[in-house]
C-alpha positions as CSV (number, residue, x, y, z in Angstrom):
1,M,151.0,56.6,119.3
2,T,153.0,57.4,115.7
3,D,152.4,58.0,112.2
4,F,152.3,55.4,109.9
5,W,153.3,55.4,106.4
6,V,152.6,53.6,103.1
7,F,154.9,53.4,99.9
8,G,153.3,53.9,96.8
9,Y,155.1,53.1,93.3
10,G,151.8,52.3,91.0
11,S,148.4,53.8,91.3
12,L,148.6,54.4,94.7
13,M,151.1,57.0,93.6
14,W,148.1,58.9,91.5
15,R,145.1,57.0,93.1
16,P,145.7,56.7,97.3
17,G,141.9,56.6,98.5
18,F,142.5,56.5,101.7
19,A,143.2,60.5,103.5
20,F,146.9,61.2,103.9
21,E,148.8,63.6,106.1
22,E,151.8,64.4,103.3
23,A,153.2,62.6,100.3
24,V,156.8,62.4,100.5
25,P,159.2,61.4,97.6
26,A,160.9,58.0,98.7
27,Q,163.2,55.4,97.6
28,L,162.5,51.2,98.6
29,V,165.8,49.7,98.2
30,G,165.3,45.6,97.8
31,A,162.3,46.0,95.8
32,H,161.7,47.3,91.7
33,R,159.3,48.9,90.3
34,S,157.9,45.8,87.5
35,L,154.8,45.0,85.6
36,C,154.9,41.4,86.6
37,V,151.2,40.9,88.1
38,Y,148.9,39.6,86.3
39,S,145.3,41.6,86.3
40,V,142.3,39.7,86.7
41,V,140.1,41.8,88.6
42,H,141.1,45.8,88.6
43,R,142.5,45.7,84.9
44,G,141.5,42.8,83.6
45,S,139.9,39.6,83.5
46,R,140.2,36.2,84.3
47,R,139.7,35.6,80.5
48,H,141.5,38.6,79.4
49,P,144.0,39.3,82.2
50,G,145.6,42.7,82.3
51,L,149.3,43.4,83.6
52,V,150.2,45.4,86.5
53,L,152.9,46.7,88.7
54,G,154.7,44.8,91.3
55,L,157.2,45.3,93.6
56,D,159.4,42.5,92.5
57,A,162.7,41.2,94.6
58,G,165.9,43.0,93.7
59,G,167.2,46.7,93.0
60,R,165.2,49.8,93.9
61,C,162.3,52.0,93.1
62,D,161.7,55.6,93.1
63,G,158.0,56.3,94.5
64,L,155.9,58.5,97.3
65,A,156.1,57.7,100.9
66,F,152.3,58.8,102.6
67,R,152.0,59.9,105.7
68,V,148.9,58.5,107.4
69,R,147.6,60.5,110.8
70,A,148.1,58.4,113.9
71,G,145.0,57.2,114.7
72,N,143.8,56.1,110.9
73,E,146.1,53.2,110.5
74,R,143.5,50.6,111.1
75,R,140.9,52.4,108.8
76,T,144.3,52.8,106.3
77,R,144.9,49.2,105.9
78,V,141.6,48.0,105.6
79,Y,140.7,49.6,102.7
80,L,144.1,48.9,101.3
81,R,143.9,45.3,101.9
82,A,140.0,45.7,100.6
83,R,141.9,46.9,97.4
84,E,144.8,45.8,97.3
85,Q,144.4,42.2,98.5
86,V,141.4,40.9,96.4
87,T,143.7,37.9,95.1
88,R,146.2,38.0,97.6
89,V,148.9,38.1,95.1
90,Y,151.0,40.3,96.8
91,R,152.5,40.1,100.5
92,E,152.0,42.9,103.3
93,A,156.0,43.9,104.6
94,I,156.7,47.0,106.8
95,R,160.2,48.4,105.5
96,P,162.8,51.2,105.7
97,V,162.3,54.2,102.7
98,R,164.9,57.1,102.3
99,L,162.6,60.0,102.1
100,M,163.5,62.2,99.1
101,D,162.7,65.8,101.6
102,G,166.2,67.0,101.4
103,G,166.8,65.6,104.4
104,K,168.8,62.2,105.0
105,S,165.5,61.1,106.9
106,G,163.4,57.9,106.5
107,A,160.8,56.0,107.5
108,R,159.3,52.6,107.7
109,A,156.5,52.1,105.5
110,L,153.7,49.6,104.2
111,C,154.8,47.9,101.8
112,F,152.9,45.9,99.1
113,L,155.2,43.2,97.6
114,V,154.7,41.0,94.4
115,D,154.1,36.9,95.7
116,N,156.6,35.4,93.4
117,S,154.8,32.1,94.2
118,H,151.0,33.4,93.3
119,R,149.2,31.9,90.2
120,Q,149.0,36.3,89.0
121,Y,152.9,36.0,89.1
122,A,153.7,36.5,85.6
123,G,157.6,37.4,86.2
124,K,160.0,39.2,83.4
125,L,157.4,38.6,80.4
126,P,158.9,39.5,77.0
127,L,157.9,43.4,75.9
128,T,155.7,42.2,72.7
129,E,153.4,39.9,75.4
130,Q,153.6,42.7,78.0
131,A,152.0,45.0,75.3
132,F,149.5,42.5,73.9
133,L,148.5,42.0,77.4
134,V,148.2,45.9,78.8
135,R,145.9,46.9,75.0
136,R,143.7,44.4,75.6
137,G,143.6,44.1,79.4
138,E,139.8,45.9,81.0
139,G,138.8,45.2,84.4
140,R,136.8,47.0,87.0
141,S,138.6,50.1,87.6
142,G,139.2,50.9,83.4
143,P,141.2,49.6,80.7
144,N,145.1,48.6,81.3
145,T,146.3,51.4,79.0
146,E,144.8,54.2,81.2
147,Y,146.6,52.4,84.1
148,L,149.9,52.2,82.1
149,A,149.4,56.4,81.0
150,N,148.5,57.4,84.6
151,T,151.7,55.6,85.8
152,V,154.1,56.8,83.4
153,R,152.7,60.6,83.4
154,H,152.9,60.3,87.4
155,L,156.1,59.2,87.5
156,S,156.9,61.4,85.2
157,G,156.0,64.4,86.4
158,L,157.9,63.3,89.9
159,G,161.2,63.4,88.0
160,I,161.1,59.6,87.7
161,D,162.6,58.2,84.7
162,E,161.1,54.6,84.0
163,P,162.3,53.0,80.9
164,P,160.7,49.7,80.6
165,L,157.3,51.2,80.8
166,T,158.2,54.0,78.5
167,R,159.1,51.7,75.6
168,L,156.0,49.9,76.2
169,L,153.8,53.3,75.4
170,P,154.4,53.4,72.2
171,L,153.3,49.7,71.7
172,V,149.9,50.1,73.5
173,G,149.4,53.0,70.7
174,I,150.0,55.4,73.0
175,R,152.5,58.3,71.8
176,S,154.7,59.9,74.8
177,N,154.0,63.7,73.8
178,A,150.3,62.7,73.9
179,L,150.4,61.7,77.5
180,N,148.8,65.2,78.9
181,A,145.9,64.8,76.4
182,L,144.6,61.4,77.8
183,P,142.2,61.4,80.9
184,C,144.2,62.0,84.3
185,Q,142.1,59.6,87.5
186,R,143.8,61.5,90.5
187,D,142.5,61.2,93.9
188,L,145.1,63.2,95.6
189,A,141.9,65.3,97.3
190,L,141.5,62.8,100.0
191,E,145.3,64.9,101.1
192,I,144.2,66.3,104.6
């Protein structure tokens, strides 16, 4: 049995929710982080959808790769499907990722790629429309603004600059210098 890897690019980075051995900065080529998914459960509702991240086709994405102990793959997949696939807006895929751990190592990781044929796929929306949806969205996991703030804060902490998300902050009423004062969801306590 070999270790199992999971690639996180949004809330999985700061709230993975599953046990892991280590988290390593990693890069996925062939998809990019994009606010392109209407959220109708976690950060919005059917009546007032929010907007969350998806891995959309093309480009590259810097994030975190989580190494899960051999033997915990099934439990981790069950958890992630229950969390990420509530409406089946993502396609599960095993993709190569480059581990940014000082070496030139790589791994094959589970990735959740957005299904651009799904009705919740928003595509590339104008910044003002993104801001409207994020300001208004709130779902079972909390306000959409909190999701955006936590994601930008975590990316910044990893040294990842994500201008499309940073430009959105003032439009939803969050000052960049106030990010650290906002409540932070973090669930890295499950690290073994």
